[in-house]
C-alpha positions, 0 to 999 in steps of 0.5 A: 550486473545489479545485486539483489536488494532487500525491501520492506512492504506493507499493503494499504487497506481501507477498512470501511467499518473498523468494528467488522474488520472487513477490508479492501486492499487498495495500495502498497508501500515499498521501502528499499534502503539499499537503493534509497527508494520509498514509494506508495501506489494507490489503486482505489476500487470504489465498487468493492468498497461500496460493497462493504459499506454503501454510505462510505464517504469516498471523497474522504477516503480518496483525500486520506489515501493521497497523503500516502504518496505525498509523505513517501515523496517527502518535502515540504508538501508532506508537512513535518513528516516530510522532513524525516528520512525515507525509513522514518517516513515508511516506519510512521506510515506502517505504524498500527492504526484503528482508523479506516486507512490501515496497513498490513504487517510489514513483509520483507522481500528481495529484488533487483528493482524495487519499482518492479517489486511494487508493480508486482505487489499491486498486480498480485495483492491489490488488483482482483485476481484475473480469471486466468489467475483464479483457474491456475489456483484451482488447478494447483 
């Protein structure tokens, strides 16, 4: 039986107009030292972003977001940052920025499987709530 491991995560956000502070959650980065795990998953909902800024350059957003999973993977494709340890890459990715691609503060959790944790975080923090989820929260 595998023990629970502690993991850190941050939500990836796109802030189309930094001056307004509005954002859409578009992904998650999870780091689990105990299982040598560092991964990012992106699910870009362009329609939600266009609601905040119809003139947003989606091609530029997609290009910048694509670098995040590449940095998590490491190696030569990630440039100099790819040579850092997984934890150093995580710390670099979640450092505060005032650009249109930002991350939330880092949070901590416990799991048996960081892959399952990242899947759960995508479902609950990135994807819009389903009608069933909204109905449950209204009843509680």
